[in-house]
C-alpha positions in Angstrom: 133.9 77.1 69.5 136.8 78.5 67.4 135.1 77.5 64.2 132.0 79.3 65.3 134.0 82.4 66.1 135.7 82.3 62.7 132.3 81.8 61.0 130.6 84.7 63.0 133.6 87.0 62.6 133.5 86.8 58.8 129.7 87.0 58.2 128.8 88.7 54.9 125.6 90.3 53.6 124.7 91.5 50.2 126.1 95.0 50.8 127.9 94.7 54.1 130.9 92.9 55.3 131.7 93.0 59.0 135.2 91.9 60.2 134.9 91.4 64.0 138.5 90.4 64.3 139.6 94.0 64.0 137.6 95.0 67.1 139.8 95.5 70.1 138.8 94.8 73.7 137.5 97.7 75.8 140.2 97.0 78.3 142.7 99.2 76.4 141.8 102.6 78.0 144.5 105.3 77.8 146.2 106.0 81.1 145.4 109.7 81.0 141.6 109.1 80.9 140.0 110.6 84.0 137.7 107.7 84.8 140.7 105.4 85.3 142.5 107.7 87.7 142.4 107.3 91.4 140.5 109.9 93.5 143.8 111.1 95.0 145.3 111.8 91.6 142.1 113.6 90.5 142.2 115.7 93.7 145.9 116.6 92.9 145.0 117.5 89.3 142.0 119.6 90.4 144.1 121.5 92.9 147.1 122.1 90.6 145.5 124.9 88.6 146.7 123.3 85.3 144.6 122.7 82.3 142.2 119.8 82.9 141.6 120.8 86.5 138.0 121.5 86.0 137.4 118.2 84.3 139.2 116.4 87.1 137.1 118.3 89.7 133.9 117.3 87.8 135.0 113.7 87.7 135.7 113.7 91.4 132.4 115.4 92.3 130.6 112.9 90.0 132.0 110.0 91.9 130.8 111.5 95.2 127.4 112.2 93.7 127.1 108.6 92.5 127.8 107.4 96.1 125.2 109.8 97.4 122.7 108.6 94.8 122.4 105.3 96.7 121.2 107.2 99.8 118.8 109.3 97.7 117.3 106.2 95.9 116.9 104.5 99.3 115.1 107.6 100.6 112.8 107.4 97.5 112.1 103.6 98.0 109.9 104.1 101.0 107.2 106.2 99.3 107.3 104.1 96.2 106.7 100.9 98.2 104.0 102.4 100.3 102.2 103.8 97.2 102.5 100.8 94.9 103.3 98.0 97.3 100.3 95.7 97.2 98.2 95.2 94.1 100.1 97.5 91.8 103.6 96.0 92.0 104.2 96.0 88.2 103.3 99.7 88.2 105.8 100.3 91.0 108.6 98.6 89.0 107.7 100.7 85.9 107.7 103.9 87.9 111.1 103.0 89.3 112.6 102.2 85.9 111.3 105.6 84.6 112.7 107.4 87.6 116.2 105.8 87.1 116.1 106.5 83.4 115.2 110.2 83.9 117.9 110.5 86.7 120.5 109.1 84.3 119.5 111.4 81.4 119.5 114.5 83.7 122.9 113.4 85.1 124.4 113.2 81.6 122.9 116.5 80.6 124.2 118.3 83.6 127.6 116.8 83.1 127.6 118.0 79.5 126.7 121.5 80.7 129.6 121.4 83.2 132.0 120.2 80.5 130.9 123.2 78.3 131.4 125.6 81.2 127.7 126.5 81.6 127.5 125.1 85.1 130.0 124.8 88.0 131.1 121.2 88.4 129.8 120.9 92.0 126.3 122.0 90.9 126.3 119.8 87.9 127.4 116.7 89.8 125.0 117.1 92.7 121.9 118.8 91.3 120.1 115.6 90.2 120.6 114.2 93.7 119.1 117.4 95.2 116.1 117.3 92.9 115.4 113.6 93.6 115.9 114.0 97.3 113.5 116.9 97.4 111.0 114.8 95.4 111.5 111.9 97.9 110.9 114.2 100.9 107.8 115.6 99.3 106.5 112.1 98.7 107.3 111.1 102.3 105.5 114.2 103.6 102.4 113.3 101.4 102.3 109.8 102.8 101.6 111.0 106.3 
């Protein structure tokens, strides 16, 4: 196995040499990075009024929004199953993948807007859940 690693880590092409031994593991995350902090330390940083408080508040709200997203997707699961449950199961899976992809892109876009100061962190963190929950409720209402 070690010989294979040495062979793969020193692969060369006509114009390109890639040395994979210089790549470090992703476990070396700086301690000040917000995603590695506990929720309690994020809360303290957000309440301190010091620089970086808005980013800490956004990270804390994003964590809460990700937990709430489980409930929102569960709310959406019923109408998707009722609509595409029997003969169109592949279409249901495709629709689900598209919804998750769009949700993720909207979440990243709103987070970038909050980092730029265009949106308040609470709105940016929870807006995609509100939109999806509203869509799920409309779909449930139409299934009646």
